[in-house]
N, C-alpha and C positions, 0 to 999 in steps of 0.2 A: 504493500500499499503506500508507503513511505518513496520508494523509488519510482511508482507510479506518480504521486505527486509531482517530485522532482521532475521528473521526464518532461509534463507537463509545462510547468512553470518555466523550466529553460527553454523549450521550443517557445513560448510565449516571450519571453525574455528577446530570444534569437530574432523573433519576427519585428518587436519594437526597436532593434538595433538595426536592424535592416534599413527598416523604414526611414529612422534618422538619418541613415546615410543616403539612402535615396534623395529626401530632402535636401542635405548640403550638397548634392550632385546639382538639384534643381535650381538651387539659389546660387550655382557658382560659386560654392565658398573652396577657399584651398583646402586642402588635407594634411597635417603635418605627418611625416615619414618618424618611423623608428629611430632611434640616436643608435642604436646598433646595427643597425641594415636598412641603409638608405631607399633599397628597392621596395620596401613593405611599408605600407599606409597604417600609421596609428589611428584607429578609428577612435580609441577611448581620449586622446590627446585631442582629436580634433572635434570634438563636442559631443561624442554618441558614445557613452560609457556601455562597457560591458565587455565580456569574458568571450563570445559567442564565434566573433569573426575573427581570431589571433592571426595575422600573418596572411588572410585569405586576399586572393584576387579582389578587385573592386567589381569587377563582371560578375563573378559569383556571388556579391552581396548584394548587388543588383538584381540579379536574378530571383532572389529569395524574396526580396522585396516585391517583385511584383507577383509574385504568387498569392495565393489567398492565405489569410491569417489560420492559426490553426483552430480548429472545430473545439468546442468544451468537448474535454476528455480523448479527444484525437490520437496524444500520443500515450495516455495514461491507461490504455485498454489492453494494449498486448502485455507491457509489465507486470498490470497485475493479474491479468490470467495467466499466464508465466508463473507468477508467483504461487497464485493459487492449485495450480497442477502440483507445482513442487510440494507445497503445504498437503497438499491430499497425500499424494503418495508416497512422502515421507510419514504422515502418520500412518497410512496403512502397514508400511513395512515394518513400523515403530510398533505397529499394534501387534503386527504377526509375529513378530521375534519374544516380544514378551509372551504370549501366547502359546508359542512354542517351547520357550523355557519353562513356561509353569506347567504344560502337560507332562513334559521330559523330567520335572522334579518331581510331581505329583506319582508319574508312571514308576519312578524308584523308590519313592518312598511308601510307597502303598504295602502294607498287610500281606 
């Protein structure tokens, strides 16, 4: 559940940052480059904070901004059901394991 919520929030923040970068491009504002690599844009210093597009090219960010915003629970459904399946499988395996141990112990201690 926690991972599912985090995935959804991350997708929403990623889209918000992409829209911010697209707004900077539309307003023809200059971008600041990273201090250690002058070939990469520093979106954080340019006015669009976040860690979603760390070092990605501008074309990829603008393509993400042109896409539709994430739907409610769009990115949360898959991690939730994967976690649910893992929980059910591990619960069933634990039950069978403890049942088997109990059955073996009961069989050996019978008079």
